[in-house]
Each structure stands twice: as C-alpha cells, then as structure tokens.
Phi, psi and omega in degrees: 000128179269181186295323178295320179295321179299312181298320180297319180296318179295321179296326181290321178293319181295323181292332183278350181279147177277122184293149178294154179296144179299144181296127181267124178296319181297317182293321178298314182294321178299315182296318181296317182298317180300318181295319182292322177299313180299320179297317178296322181294319178297317180292327178294319178296319178296319180295318180297318180298321180295322178297315182298318180294323180295321182288322182275357190273043175249151178290122185209171175236140181281130177280165187304332182269009178098351178282148177280135177302124180242110180298154182299321177291132187260041183280152179289147181257139183273178176283162179305134178092356178226159176249114182059223181261008185278346184059023174275156179295156171296164179304152182284132179276180181292345177273003179086359179252154176300144177297163180284330179203203188288334187277130176275131181244005174191169177092186187295323180292318176300318179301323178295326174296316177298317176302316179298317177300314180294323176296316177303315179298322186289341184264355180296128190285162174302145184101346177240148176250165181233085181301153181245155176290157179303147178302139179079003181295127179303148183304319184291346180256357179286139179234340187270325175219117181228154176209158180202144170243129188224129174292131181254311188195167174240111184245121182050041177080004179250133179283134178249123182243161168237153179226138180227151173215147178225131183234126174285136178236131185237148176206126186052237181266357186264152177224126174240209180200156174235133181235133175236132179227135184234137177239131177302158171301146181103355177288163181267017181292156183295166179259319183298134193306312185283328173298316178298312183300320182280000174273351182291118180055019180072014181271156181237170176168185179282113186246145173223155180263125179255140177259123178241104186065239176261002184267148176248126187236131176276132181228118170276113186269345178209123182290162175275227182288335179269104187248038175298328177229161185263320182212150175203150180243160179212137179212137173255121181288159180305330178281000176100349179289140183247136179237132169244137173231126185231155177218150179215146181284346183236135175276308176201179188284348184270355182237147172298150180277161172293155178267348178210147179284152182294326187238149170283167179300315177297325179294317182295321179293317181297326180295332179297337178260000182301127184294343178292340180258358180268081189295141179255000000 
C-alpha cells in the first residue's frame, strides 16, 4: 500500500463515523450549576459540623437526666493544653504535669469534688434514700452520684475552680435529685442575690430573696421555660465563694418523679450557707 492509498483509506473510515452531538450551552451551564450546588452543600455540612463541635467542645460531666453539666460561669473554654485564650498551660496535676483539660481527675481539687458529693449526700433529709451506682461503674457512666472539679479561669495569677455534685434522691417509687455547685472566690458571677440565682446554668425563673440570719439568699422558687430543675438557691459568702443548691422532682425520663421536693424553700435557702459546702 502506497501513501495515497493509506490516506484514502483513512478518509473513508472517518467519513463512516457518527459525529458527536453538538455541545449544548444549556446543558453545560446546567452541569456547572449542579456542580456548584454540590460544592456549596458540602461546605454547608462542614460548616454546620464545625459549629456543633465548637459548641460541644467543652470539658463537662453528664448530669443524671442526660444534660451536660454547664457551670454557672459562662466563660469560653480553651483548647486542650491552654486556659481560655491565654495559651497558658492547664493547672498542674499531682504528677507535676499540666492537666489534659479543665477537669481534675486526681489531686486536691478532685478530692474537693468528692468532699462536696459526700456533703450533698449528708444533707438529704430523713424519709428519702440516696441510691448508689453499681460497684465498679466507670465515672462517665454514673448517674446516681456524680461529682466534678473543673478549672474555670485564671484571675491575677490565681486559679479559679468550680465543683459540682449530683445526688439521686428516692422516695417510694419516685426519684429526683439534689445538686450542689460551688465556685471559688474570684469568679465573675453576680453579687445581687436574685441575679446570682438566675445565673445558675443560665436558667431563669421566679426568684425571691430569703433572709437566713443576717444573710440574704436568692431562691428561684419556680423555673421559667428551662425546667431541668424545680428550685435552687444561691449565696455568695463574704470571702467571695459562691454556693448553689438545687433540687428537682425528676432524675431522668426513665424513672417516675418524686411527688414532693426534699426541701422547703427556707431549708433550701439555709443550705446555701451550710458550712459543709463552704469548701476550703
């Protein structure tokens, strides 16, 4: 086969092929729009996920009804290894190394959380029992008795901590709970009794001031739209330490509620001044 015969054969094959459909401007724009929509959808999902993680990314303990423990102080929480936005190390643990996060898992601060739990158990009145979690239950799975010591802030070079405890209280077939939360002096919590009471977990409600001796105690006697708890009291000691004592008729949705709260309003107010909660 010579060169001319080769060229003729190629022209014949090309003529027999079906040409591709002409490019549609509308189809091209449609495909581009679909691609852009998909890209936007992906970024929206990623952004939403980032927001959820940012909101959930605080060191916390789960309360008996499934809510995450939210300290009364509304300060931002920093990344692991830093405190707030200062980029300073977390407080030093008993091993001489900075903690992994805000929660103390050993040492004197942890022990104060245990002390607060024991004190909360001790004030439950006669007629109510305080059931315990099964022996050997991991701390993160406990629901009947929980405690936590948490670093909040560093003010003028001094570490400010909060401590919380939750105790299940039972009577007949019902189970409720008593919560005690203590904040070190130096916190930014309000001073006025009812302002202080309504700072607890960011909840609001109908507040009244109770007088205990010469002290004035804020007591929320009826919650607002946030009804995780039924009543709570708040008191700032002269040394600046803040104590909250709360009670609720329900521990969680899986158990029947109490028919009556453990404490009267005056008793709840007096407990905020109880020296057993005035941690040293």
